[in-house]
C-alpha positions in Angstrom: -4.1 -19.8 -14.4 -1.2 -18.7 -12.2 1.0 -17.4 -15.1 -1.9 -15.1 -16.1 -2.3 -13.9 -12.6 1.5 -13.1 -12.4 1.3 -11.4 -15.8 -1.6 -9.2 -14.5 0.4 -8.2 -11.4 3.3 -7.3 -13.7 1.2 -5.2 -16.1 -0.6 -3.6 -13.1 2.7 -2.6 -11.6 3.8 -1.0 -14.9 0.5 0.9 -15.2 0.7 2.1 -11.6 4.3 3.2 -11.8 4.1 4.8 -15.3 0.6 6.1 -15.9 -0.7 6.8 -12.4 2.5 8.3 -10.9 2.2 11.8 -9.6 5.1 13.9 -11.0 4.8 16.5 -8.2 7.1 16.2 -5.2 5.6 15.0 -2.0 4.6 17.7 0.5 5.1 16.8 4.1 4.4 18.8 7.3 7.3 21.2 8.2 7.5 19.7 11.7 8.1 16.2 10.2 10.7 17.7 7.8 12.5 19.3 10.8 12.4 15.9 12.7 13.8 14.1 9.7 16.6 16.6 9.3 17.8 15.8 12.8 18.6 12.3 11.4 20.3 13.7 8.2 17.3 12.8 6.1 16.9 15.8 3.8 15.3 14.3 0.7 11.6 14.5 1.5 10.3 14.8 -2.1 9.8 11.1 -2.5 7.8 8.4 -0.7 10.9 6.5 0.2 13.8 8.8 1.4 16.8 8.4 -0.9 19.0 9.3 2.0 18.2 5.9 3.7 17.2 3.6 0.9 19.9 3.6 -1.8 22.4 1.0 -2.8 25.4 2.7 -1.1 23.5 3.0 2.2 22.3 -0.6 2.0 25.7 -2.0 1.1 27.3 -0.8 4.4 27.7 -3.2 7.3 24.9 -1.4 9.2 22.6 -1.7 6.2 23.2 -5.4 5.7 22.8 -6.1 9.4 19.5 -4.1 9.4 18.2 -6.1 6.4 19.1 -9.4 7.9 17.9 -8.7 11.4 14.7 -7.0 10.0 14.0 -9.9 7.7 14.5 -12.4 10.6 12.2 -10.4 12.9 9.5 -10.2 10.2 9.7 -13.9 9.5 9.8 -14.8 13.2 6.9 -12.5 14.1 4.8 -13.8 11.2 5.4 -17.4 12.3 4.9 -16.7 16.0 1.7 -14.6 15.5 0.2 -17.2 13.1 0.0 -14.8 10.2 1.1 -11.4 8.8 0.0 -8.0 9.8 -2.4 -7.6 6.9 -4.0 -11.0 7.5 -4.6 -10.3 11.2 -5.6 -6.6 10.9 -7.9 -7.0 7.9 -9.3 -10.5 7.8 -8.9 -11.5 11.5 -10.4 -8.3 12.9 -13.2 -8.3 10.4 -14.2 -11.8 11.6 -13.9 -10.7 15.3 -11.0 -13.1 16.1 -9.6 -12.5 19.5 -6.0 -13.6 18.6 -6.0 -11.2 15.7 -6.9 -8.3 18.0 -4.0 -9.3 20.3 -1.6 -9.7 17.4 -2.6 -6.4 15.8 -2.2 -4.5 19.1 1.3 -6.1 19.5 2.2 -5.2 15.9 1.2 -1.6 16.5 3.1 -1.4 19.8 6.2 -2.9 18.2 5.9 -0.4 15.4 5.7 2.5 17.8 8.6 1.2 19.9 10.7 0.8 16.7 9.8 4.2 15.3 10.2 6.3 18.5 12.8 4.4 20.5 15.0 2.1 18.5 15.2 3.7 15.0 16.4 7.1 16.3 19.2 5.3 18.1 20.2 3.3 15.0 20.1 6.4 12.8 22.3 8.3 15.3 25.1 5.8 15.0 
């Protein structure tokens, strides 16, 4: 049964990326584009900025450190919180679990801190 499930995921990924893809460039708010240009992110036509997520950028010492530290923090946070963000935010909150509310609030606070305090510092290096 599992191979059929994996095959379905693979076929669904192909269908989504080839048949359901929007060929038009992404349109973002001009204020966001101006904020991104402050960090030398000029490619805003795609969902994932090519200025950040490309092999040359990831193969730098900073990119490797960010991947390793980021992976460690995600793994540690998942283990420490007793589940992932989706599990807590969707399943835990829908069943009114108090630990899931606390974990989801902490996930959100961590995301805001990373986005507004830590990531701008890292991108400025």
